[in-house]
N, C-alpha and C positions, 0 to 999 in steps of 0.2 A: 342779105340774101343771097339768093344763086335764080335768077330766071331762066326757064325753058320756055322755049318756043316750037310747039308740036313737033318733041323728041321722037325719034325713034322707037322701034319696040324694044328692039335689042337691045338699047341704052336703060330700059326702062329698072331693068337688074341694079343699075348702078344708082340709081335715083331713089330707092327705095331703103337704101343702107341707113342703120342707125348709126350712130356715133359711136364708136369703136371704145370698149371700156379692157384696157387690160386685165385680164382675168385671175392668171399664176399668182400675182402678187397682190390681189384682192386676197384672195384663198389663203395666201401665207398668213396674212395677217388676220385673218379672221380665225384660222386656226391656233395662231397663238393667243386671242383672247379669247375664245372657248376654253382652251384649256388654264386660263389663269382664274376663271370662275369655275372648273369645275374643280380645282385642287383649294379655291380662296376664297368662295360664296360670297357672302354678302361686302367682306371686305375690299373684293378686288371690283365690286360694283361701283365701292363710296372713291377708292382711288382713280377709277376711268371718271368718276364723275367730276373729280380733281382736272384732273390730266385734260378730258376733251371738252366739257361742258365750264371749266372754270368755277366749277361749284364745291362749295365743303357741307356737304351736308352730314350727320350722326347717324341717322335713322331713315333709313331707305324708305321707309312704309308711310304712305298718306296718311295722316292720322285723321280720325272724325272729325275735332274741333277746324281743320284744315277744309274736309268736305264741308261742312256747315257754312264755314264763314265766306268759301265759294261765292254762295248764291249773292252777299250782299255787296261783293266788287264787280257783279255785272250788271249793265243797266237793264231795267223795265222792257225798253226795246229789243234789246237782245234773247232777251229770255224768249216775252212774246214769238220770236222769230224763232227758238231753237222750236220751242213746243209746236209751232204750224208745221214744221221742218218735220218731225217728230211723227206726228198724227198721219201727214201724207206718207210716208216712208214706213208705219206702222200699217198703215192702210193696202198698199201694195206689198208688201211681203207677207202680208196676213194671208192674203189672197193666195199664195204659192201653199198653204197647207193643203195637203192632199185628202180626200176621201179616201178609205180603205175599201176594193172592189174585190171580192172573191170571183175566181172565175173556175169552172168546174171544164178541164181542159179534157177528160175523158170522164163517161158515169163513173162517179164515187170515186173521183180527184179533183180533190179540190184546193187551188193555188190563191195564196196574195202578198202580198206585202207591205209592210208596215215601217215606217218610221221610227229611229231611236235616235234621241241627243247625243252628240259627243258632249262626254259630261265635263270635260277640263279643255277651257276654251285659253288662249291666247291673244291680245288685241295690243298692237301696237300702235301707237299714236306719235307722229312726229312733233316737237314742240318749238323747234328753233326758231327761224324768220316768220315762218307762217305755222302756227301752232293749231293741228289738223281738228278742231271739235267737230266738226260737219261728218267727218269719219268714225265717231266714235257712235255717233249715230247712226252710218251705216253699216257698221260693222254689232254692236251690240244691241241692236232692236231686235235684227233676226237669230241673232244667238240665242235672246229671251224667248222669242216665239216660237223657236226648236226646242224650249224646255232645256237648257246646256246649265248645270247645276253650278259650276265655276266660272265667274268670267273674271279672268286676271287683266290686269290694262298696265303696261309700262309707259313711260314718257318721258324724255329728258327735263331737269330741272333747270331753270334759270340760274343766270350767275348770284341770286342771292337762297338759292336753295331751295328755291317756289315752284310749284307747279301751275300753269296757266289755268286760272280761276274757271274760264269756259268750260276746258276739258274737265275739270273736277264737277262743274254745275251740269253738264250734259250724261258725265260716266255716272252720276247717283241718278238722275233721271231716268239711264235708261236699265237702270237695276246692275251697273256692275259692282262685284263683290270686291274687288282689292286692290288698289291701284299702287303703283311705285316709281320712286323717282330714280329712273336708270333707262338711258336712254343707249342708241346705236346697235353696232352689234353683240357688246355684253348684256342688253336688255334681251334678245334672243336666245341666247346661251342659255343666261342665269332661267329663262320659260322652258327651255330644251331639259336643264337636269334638276332643277331647281336649286336653292338656296337656304340657308337656316330661316329666310323669311318668305319667299318668293316660291308658290307652290309649281313643279312640272306640269306642262300642259300635253294635251293628245295633238292639239293644230292649233297653230298659229297664223294670223292675219295682219293685215296690215300694209301699208307702203311706208315708206323708207328712200335715203340715200342709195348709193352705190353698194358699201358697209353692209348695212342693214337685209339689201335685196341678197346680197351672197352670203350672209349669216341664214337667213332663212332656208337657202339652197344647202348649203352646210349643216343646217340642224335636219335633212332627212338624213343622213348617215346614222342619225342617232332614233329611228325610227318615230321621227317626229313628224304629223302632215303640215301643209302649209295650204295658202289659200290657191298663192299660183304663183309661178314664175313671171316675175316683172323687173320692167327698166324703166326709165322716167316717162314723163307723162308727156303723151301727144294727141293730135288732131288732126284731121285733114278734112278739108270743107270742099267740095265740089258745090261751083256757082254759075248758071246760068244767067244772059243778059237780063233777067229779073231780079238779079241778087242786088242787095243794096252795100255797096262796098264800105261803109263805115260797120253796119254789123260783121261784117265779117273778117274784118282788122280786129273788130273787137274782140271776135271767138279766138283766134289765132295770137292774139298777145295776154286771151285770159290761160292760155296752156305754155306761151312761151314765158310767162314770168314764175312758172314752177322752179325753174332751174338752167341752170347755162347748157346741160346734157339734154333739156327738151326739145323736142321735133316738133313745126308744124311745116303741113304740106296744103298750098291751096291750087285747086284745080279749075281751071274755068274752061269756059267753050267761045266766052268773048272778049277781044283781046282790049276793049274798053275798059270792061270789069276789071282784067287784071290789073291794066295799069292804076286805075283808080286805087285798087285795092292795095297795091305795093304802095304808092303815096298817101295812103288813111293810114295804113300802118306807122310808115314813119313818123308821122305827124302824130298818132295818139303813143306813139314808144316813147315821145320826148316829155310828155305829161305823166308818164308811169313814177311811182316811186320805187320799184323795182325796173327801173328799166335797165339798168347793167347788165342784169341775169338774162330779161329780155333779148339785150342785143347782143349776146352770148349765143342765146339759143335761135336767133332770124339768123346766124353765118350758118348752122346747120340746116337750115330748113328750103324750101324749095317752093316757087311760083312756077307754074305749069300751065300752059296753052294746047288743049287739046280738041280735036276737032266735032266730039259730040260726048252727050254725057253717058251714052254705053260705053265709049272708051274710055271717060274718068269712071265710072264704077268698075272697067276690067281693073283698071290703073290701081284701084283701092282694093279690090278685094286682093290682088298680091301684094298690095302695103300690109294691110290686116290692121288696119287701126285701132285703138283705144278707145277716140270717141270719132264719128264722122256725121258729119252736118251737109245734109241735102239744103241748099240756099238755091232753089230750083224750081220753076212752076211744074205743076202736076207730078208734085215728087210722089203720090200713089201709083203711079205705074213702073217706077223704080223700085219698089221696094222688094221686091220679088226676086231681082237680080244680086242684093246686097246677101253674099256669103260669107263674109270677113269682117267684124266689127266687134267692140265691147259695148257700146253704147250708140243708138243713132237718134241724130235730132233732125225732125223734119220740116222745113219752110224756115221764110224769115225771121220769123219771131222765137222759133225755139233754140235759145242760145246755149251752149255746152255748160253755163253756170246752173242753169235750172236742174240739171242731170245731178252736179256736182252738191249741192244745195237740198231743193226742199222739193221737185216735183214728184218724187215719191222711188223711181229707180235707182237702185246702187251705182255709188262713182266708183266701186273698188271693180278693176277692169283688168283685163289683160293688156299689156303693152309690148313691145319689142318683137311684133310679130305674134303672138301667143292666140291674138283673136282666131289664129287658124286652126286651133285646136281647145283651147280655154274659152270658158262662158265668164263672167264676172259673178261677183260674189249675190247669192240667193237666198234663201233657206235651206236649201238642199243643203250648201255649202258644211251648214252646222250641222247634218247628222247626217245618218248611217243609215242602209235600207237592207232591210233584213226581210226574205223571202222564207214562206210557211206554206206547208203543204199537210192536207190530211188524207189519208187512201181510207176509204172503208174498205172491207171484206170484199164487196162487189168489185170497188174500183181495185184491187190488187190482181183479184182473178180477172180482169178486163186488161191492166197493164203487165202481167206480169210475163207473159212468153216473150214480148217484144225486151223487156230489161232483160232475160236469162237469155234469148240468141244475142244480146247486146255486147254482154258481160263475155260472154263463150270465146267471141268473136276478138274482143282483145287478149283473153288468156288471162281474163280474171275473176276465176272461177270461187271464188270467197264472195264476193260482189254477186255472182249469181247464184248463192248458195243463201244468200240474206234472203231471198227473193221464193229459192225453189223449197226452204222450211217448213217457209208460213204457209205456201200453197199446200203441201203435203199434211200439214196438221188441220188443215180447212176439210182436205177432201177426207181424212180419218174421221173427221168429226160427225160429217155427213153420212 
């Protein structure tokens, strides 16, 4: 880990840099995988499963029998936890369903906007060292609330050719329509083009490794939308003298354990808290089952001492973290200063894990600085917004002259005529 005390502002641009990934080589590999899947369909996916997942599979589609059997393979305690999380996530996302409000912009001119679901969506769920069944909740619940007709889920099989039972149980609980045993960039390619069994989709969601992220970006070349550009997971913690070092260290490690390319940033205005958090991070690291990955992540991470919370928030807005934790006293007075962050956790007891699993907010968030211009996944991510307008005869009379003048000024006389011909008909009728 790297420790910086009172760094001058001109060095901040270096401190906010994420670990660099060589994109050119990634794109070449992804392009080759896309070509294979486009040309060979399901057989390419079966071959890739053997190559990348060491799994021999005959049928990439998860059968109803496998889905039904999954329920008996997970504990009642886990089922209850998943159901409680589902309830909270549903409640929060259901509150995002808008009411239709019709606005009369001019007398006789009424405009409004309505949501329409994206009909076919694809959900990618990692299934390797960390099978993220929680992400099924985060993506399938708003998709279901939005009214998406088809929810396709792809997740890699284990070495025995099976799908993680918690993923299957959660998918069924949340209304996923079809599940397939395929992972990596090849799964993204399959949902982009469609294969003999996997339907093509209109938008792809979900996290993944650098190959999955590159594949999602590559899929946009084929008119497929994605939830957002993304990179490895990250958290930034701001702590004052009231912070609890044990809590801060636990939050930092909760992101570091995602992978060696994850990044954590700790900012403090109190040198004692900074030093104690460093020691506590090292102590807790030793007890983690995934400590090798977390240790690699910490090599790319920063512990920084700053003069004030205001300065820490300035740094945070420049970094634009996926997760931001304010472990500070009177956090309410700082909320308006937060401009760039995926999701914010306020106070010593608001651990980032709450948002990852069960508080209700979505954990699919922009990373790699994209919180400056992207939002996390929400109900809006699964809908298109269509505007409507209705002009009465009086409305056209009131607005017609304005349209004619503007269209003529742009040299678009057919636009002008679409109004003029109607006004003429009205005048002749009168």
